[in-house]
VOBA-1610 file (N, C-alpha, C; in pm, whole numbers, padded with zeros to 5 digits, always signed):
BEGIN
Met+11013+12059+09345Met+11012+12047+09201Met+10880+12099+09146Thr+10887+12150+09028Thr+10765+12197+08966Thr+10698+12084+08892Asp+10568+12103+08867Asp+10492+11997+08801Asp+10531+11977+08656Asn+10603+12074+08595Asn+10636+12059+08454Asn+10768+11987+08431Val+10827+11929+08534Val+10948+11850+08520Val+10913+11721+08448Lys+10992+11687+08345Lys+10968+11563+08272Lys+11014+11446+08360Lys+10919+11362+08398Lys+10951+11249+08485Lys+10973+11125+08399Asp+11095+11115+08347Asp+11132+11001+08264Asp+11223+10909+08344Ile+11278+10810+08277Ile+11361+10711+08346Ile+11481+10776+08415Asp+11542+10876+08350Asp+11657+10942+08411Asp+11618+11020+08536Tyr+11502+11084+08532Tyr+11452+11155+08650Tyr+11442+11059+08769Tyr+11375+10946+08747Tyr+11354+10851+08857Tyr+11483+10784+08902Met+11575+10757+08810Met+11700+10692+08848Met+11788+10782+08935Asn+11766+10911+08929Asn+11848+11004+09006Asn+11786+11044+09139Leu+11674+10985+09175Leu+11614+11014+09305Leu+11688+10938+09415Asn+11678+10988+09536Asn+11744+10927+09651Asn+11650+10825+09716Trp+11643+10705+09659Trp+11552+10601+09705Trp+11590+10554+09844Thr+11492+10506+09918Thr+11514+10456+10054Thr+11554+10308+10046Leu+11684+10283+10059Leu+11735+10146+10050Leu+11724+10077+10186Ile+11682+09952+10181Ile+11678+09867+10299Ile+11773+09751+10270Glu+11881+09743+10346Glu+11982+09641+10322Glu+11983+09538+10433Gly+12020+09417+10397Gly+12029+09313+10497Gly+12103+09191+10444Thr+12121+09094+10532Thr+12182+08967+10495Thr+12091+08855+10541Asp+12102+08743+10471Asp+12022+08626+10505Asp+12096+08504+10454Leu+12037+08388+10472Leu+12095+08262+10424Leu+12006+08205+10316Asp+12070+08149+10211Asp+11991+08084+10107Asp+11954+07942+10151Phe+11893+07866+10060Phe+11847+07731+10095Phe+11960+07636+10133Asn+12082+07668+10088Asn+12199+07587+10121Asn+12277+07644+10240Gln+12216+07738+10309Gln+12275+07803+10427Gln+12397+07889+10393Asn+12405+07936+10268Asn+12511+08028+10228Asn+12460+08171+10246Pro+12544+08259+10299Pro+12499+08397+10320Pro+12487+08474+10188Tyr+12393+08566+10185Tyr+12380+08658+10072Tyr+12334+08793+10125His+12354+08894+10045His+12315+09030+10082His+12198+09071+09994Tyr+12102+09142+10051Tyr+11988+09187+09971Tyr+11967+09337+09987Ile+11905+09394+09885Ile+11864+09534+09888Ile+11718+09540+09848Glu+11640+09605+09930Glu+11500+09634+09899Glu+11488+09785+09889Ile+11384+09832+09823Ile+11358+09975+09814Ile+11220+10001+09872Lys+11215+10084+09974Lys+11090+10109+10048Lys+10977+10151+09955Glu+11006+10233+09856Glu+10903+10286+09768Glu+10853+10185+09665Phe+10918+10069+09656Phe+10877+09961+09565Phe+10859+09834+09649Pro+10739+09805+09696Pro+10721+09697+09792Pro+10760+09558+09740Ser+10763+09537+09611Ser+10798+09404+09559Ser+10942+09398+09509Phe+11020+09501+09531Phe+11157+09507+09480Phe+11253+09441+09578Ala+11336+09351+09526Ala+11445+09292+09604Ala+11555+09250+09507Phe+11678+09283+09542Phe+11793+09241+09463Phe+11890+09171+09556Cys+11937+09054+09517Cys+12026+08973+09601Cys+12158+08948+09531Ala+12264+08943+09610Ala+12397+08912+09558Ala+12479+08849+09670Lys+12592+08791+09633Lys+12676+08724+09732Lys+12741+08821+09829Thr+12766+08945+09784Thr+12830+09044+09870Thr+12752+09175+09867Arg+12775+09257+09968Arg+12711+09388+09973Arg+12754+09473+09853Glu+12882+09466+09820Glu+12934+09544+09709Glu+12865+09507+09578Lys+12848+09378+09553Lys+12781+09333+09430Lys+12634+09373+09430Ala+12571+09368+09547Ala+12431+09409+09556Ala+12416+09558+09525Leu+12506+09640+09580Leu+12500+09784+09554Leu+12530+09816+09408Glu+12617+09738+09345Glu+12647+09757+09202Glu+12528+09716+09116Gly+12462+09608+09153Gly+12363+09546+09065Gly+12220+09592+09078Tyr+12181+09645+09193Tyr+12038+09674+09211Tyr+11987+09781+09116Lys+12074+09870+09071Lys+12030+09979+08984Lys+11983+09928+08848Arg+12043+09821+08798Arg+11997+09763+08671Arg+11853+09713+08686Gln+11826+09644+08796Gln+11691+09594+08820Gln+11594+09709+08845Leu+11639+09812+08916Leu+11554+09929+08940Leu+11518+09996+08809Arg+11615+10010+08719Arg+11589+10072+08588Arg+11482+09993+08513Leu+11492+09862+08511Leu+11392+09779+08442Leu+11255+09792+08507Thr+11253+09794+08639Thr+11126+09809+08712Thr+11059+09941+08677Ile+11136+10048+08678Ile+11080+10180+08647Ile+11035+10187+08502Met+11113+10130+08411Met+11073+10130+08269Met+10937+10063+08250Ile+10919+09949+08313Ile+10792+09876+08300Ile+10678+09956+08363Met+10703+10015+08479Met+10599+10094+08545Met+10559+10215+08461Leu+10657+10280+08399Leu+10627+10394+08312Leu+10545+10350+08191Glu+10586+10238+08130Glu+10513+10186+08013Glu+10370+10150+08049Asp+10350+10095+08168Asp+10217+10052+08211Asp+10134+10166+08272Gly+10196+10281+08290Gly+10125+10394+08350Gly+10100+10378+08499Asp+10182+10296+08565Asp+10168+10274+08709Asp+10216+10395+08789Arg+10161+10413+08905Arg+10202+10520+08996Arg+10338+10484+09054Ile+10431+10578+09047Ile+10563+10560+09108Ile+10572+10656+09226Tyr+10578+10600+09345Tyr+10591+10682+09465Tyr+10736+10725+09479Glu+10756+10852+09504Glu+10890+10908+09516Glu+10931+10913+09663Pro+11062+10915+09689Pro+11108+10926+09828Pro+11044+11047+09896Gly+10996+11024+10018Gly+10933+11131+10094Gly+10782+11135+10081Glu+10727+11069+09979Glu+10582+11065+09963Glu+10523+10964+10061Glu+10402+10990+10105Glu+10333+10895+10192Glu+10293+10772+10110Leu+10330+10657+10161Leu+10302+10531+10091Leu+10167+10476+10136Pro+10102+10397+10052Pro+09973+10339+10090Pro+09984+10256+10219Glu+09885+10269+10304Glu+09886+10200+10433Glu+09894+10048+10418Glu+09833+09993+10313Glu+09833+09847+10295Glu+09971+09792+10261Trp+10068+09877+10234Trp+10204+09832+10208Trp+10277+09793+10336Tyr+10223+09831+10450Tyr+10292+09805+10577Tyr+10237+09683+10646
//
């Protein structure tokens, strides 16, 4: 991509983010599915099923990106080297 591409919310929402999926148990020992995004170390979306998690995480991702853009935070894109302290 060239540097003159407008990096707005739509640009970021269309990137191929690195999803990390898994299942766990809640405090009542009920299973749930979660989605994390490698490029956003504090991002996690949980739902009762994998299907609901895949449907819902994009709403949370959109809000996260909107806030980061408003705050002028660095948004690491898929394929970029992430800060070592994130690991």
